[in-house]
C-alpha positions, 0 to 999 in steps of 0.5 A, a space after each residue: 500500499 502506498 504511503 498516505 499523507 498524514 494530515 489529509 488522512 487525519 482530517 478526512 477521518 475527523 470529518 467522517 467521524 463528525 458525519 457518523 456522529 451527526 447520523 447517530 445524533 439524528 437517530 437519538 433525537 428520533 428516539 426522544 433521547 434528548 440528553 444523548 442527542 445533545 452530547 452526540 451532536 456536541 461531539 460531532 461539532 468537536 470532530 468538525 472543529 478538529 477537522 477544520 483546525 488540521 485543514 486550516 493549519 495545513 493550508 496556511 503552513 504547508 499549502 494545498 495539494 493540486 490535482 495530479 490526475 490526468 489533464 483530461 479530467 482536471 476540469 471535472 475535478 475542479 468543478 467537483 471541488 468547487 461544489 464540495 467547497 461550497 457545500 462544506 462552507 454552507 454546512 459549516 455555517 448551518 452547523 454552527 447555527 444548528 449547534 447554537 440554536 440547540 444550545 440556546 434552546 431555540 427549538 423552533 429554529 433548531 428543529 427546522 434547520 437540523 435535518 437540512 444541516 445534517 443532510 448537507 453535512 452528509 453530502 459534505 463528508 461524502 464529497 470530502 472523501 471523494 476529493 481525498 481519494 482523487 488527490 491521494 489514493 486514485 492519483 498521485 497528488 500534484 504540487 503543494 505550495 505554501 500560502 505563506 510562500 506564495 504571499 512572501 515569494 520565498 
């Protein structure tokens, strides 16, 4: 088996864990297990935050990996990546609002937003895994450039 990059593998693992815990939390609330739901969803949020810290740190200090697959599918990858980034950004905002509305006991908003947030989060996790597979498993990743190096020209 090829060597997989540690930070992208770790961050992808945390986003998958987050989605799994969102699914468990959704099941718990359907079972009226409110306290368990609260704890599970908080843990899902913590896993998402760990993902974000790893991802943002890697992006700032190391950079992002470009697509290393064949040129004839690069445009499809790029469109898919933009879709994933849009979905992830939307999911993050919805997740923060959902967690906050649940914490503040604004259940009217929380009940309307929670299912939508969960579905967006599941698609975010699925498309994130697909991006990971395309960058590191199916194809060898392309160049990685540090944002700091790009800005400073070092």
